[in-house]
N, C-alpha and C positions, 0 to 999 in steps of 0.2 A: 186403250185400256186392253186387260189379257185378256186373253179365255185359255180357259183348262177345259179340254173333254174326254172325258175317261168313258167306258162301253162298261155298261153296269155288272154283264160277265165277268169284267177281270177285276172287280171288286170286290175284297172277303165279305164276307158275311156279317163280321160285326158292323164294318163301315158300311156295308149299305141298308140294314141296318139303324143305324143312326144314319142315313140320306133322310131314309123314308121319313125319317120320326122329322125331321126337318122340312121334309117337303108336305109332309101329309098325305101320303099316298105308296102304295105298292109300286115295283119296281121290277120289272119285267125283262127277261134276257136282253132281247132286242132289241133294249134302250142306250141310248147316252146321257150324261149327265154334261151339262154346259155351266159352269161356272161363266161369271163374267166378272174380272178385280179392275177396278177405274180407280182413280186417284183424286180426292176429291180435292176442289179449291180451298185453301184458307176462310174465306167469306161461307162454302156451301157448308165448311165445319160449323163455324162460328154459331151460323141459322139454324142448324139441328140441335147443337147442342144447349141454345137459348131460348127452347121451348120448354115451358114448365109439362109437369107431369101430364095436368087434367088439359092439356093443347095435344098432348102425344096419343092419349086415350080420346081424344075427341077423332083422332085423323082415321083409328078404326073403324071397318065396317060395324055396323051394329050385333053381327052373327055373335062377334064376340063377348056380345057382355049376358053372354047366356044364363049364367046365374043372379042380375040384376034385381035385388031385390029379393034373394032367399035366405032363409035366417040359415045359420051353421049348421045346423040340425039337419036342414033341406035337402043343404049341398053333401052331404053326408048321405045319405039316403038316396040320392042322387046317385052315385061317385058308386055305392056301394051294388047298384042295378047295374053301371058300365061295368064292375069290377067281376062282378059275380059271372063266371060263363058256365060250369059246370051244367048247369041245362040244355046248353045251346049244343046242340047235336047236329049234325046232319045225317040226312038218311042217302044212302046208297042209290044212285038210278037206277 
């Protein structure tokens, strides 16, 4: 297994934002990102590609299904609230 280690302070802004998006949390200057690259056996590759989409979905944690049961309009309404950040202000301490 190969490990790739990068200091966050050495990563340019665009790449840093992409990594934050992938891992789902902000990164700080004093952190490192470590990526492990593993070569899979042919048997493991066959097992992962033979799963049906419903099997793969069942393997996801329940919080991934936050929109289950909502209509398209309800999802659009939720998204509008999430994306509307104009009224989010911080009061200086």
